[in-house]
C-alpha positions as CSV (number, residue, x, y, z in Angstrom):
1,M,-1.9,23.6,1.5
2,S,-1.4,25.2,-1.9
3,Q,-4.9,26.6,-1.7
4,Y,-3.7,29.2,0.9
5,G,-0.9,30.5,-1.2
6,E,2.9,30.0,-1.2
7,G,3.5,33.1,1.0
8,L,1.2,32.2,3.9
9,F,4.0,31.7,6.4
10,K,6.6,33.8,4.7
11,G,8.5,35.8,7.3
12,S,7.1,33.9,10.3
13,A,10.3,31.9,11.1
14,E,11.9,34.9,12.8
15,Y,8.9,35.3,15.1
16,Y,8.7,31.6,15.8
17,S,12.3,31.5,16.8
18,K,12.1,34.7,18.9
19,Y,8.9,34.0,20.8
20,R,8.8,30.2,21.1
21,P,9.4,29.1,24.7
22,I,12.7,27.2,25.3
23,Y,12.3,23.8,26.9
24,P,13.8,23.8,30.4
25,S,17.1,21.9,30.7
26,N,15.7,19.7,33.6
27,L,13.1,18.4,31.2
28,I,15.7,17.5,28.6
29,R,17.8,15.8,31.3
30,F,14.7,13.9,32.5
31,L,13.9,12.6,29.0
32,V,17.6,11.6,28.4
33,D,17.6,9.7,31.7
34,K,14.1,8.2,31.3
35,F,14.7,6.8,27.8
36,S,18.4,6.1,28.2
37,L,19.3,8.3,25.3
38,N,23.0,8.4,24.3
39,G,22.8,9.8,20.8
40,E,23.1,6.4,19.1
41,Q,19.5,5.4,18.9
42,N,16.9,6.3,16.3
43,L,14.5,9.0,17.5
44,L,11.2,10.1,16.0
45,D,10.2,13.7,16.6
46,L,6.5,13.9,16.2
47,G,5.8,17.6,16.0
48,C,2.4,18.7,17.0
49,G,2.8,22.4,16.8
50,T,3.5,25.2,14.4
């Protein structure tokens, strides 16, 4: 992505943090229960967004 310049996303982290919706706690609980997550397994986070 160097063709777009190093400063393309400079300063955007604050807005991402401020305006990104928070996942509902019931969704997190569902995923923990559905996949029997206990914090000891390996987990792959495949981000598909910003």
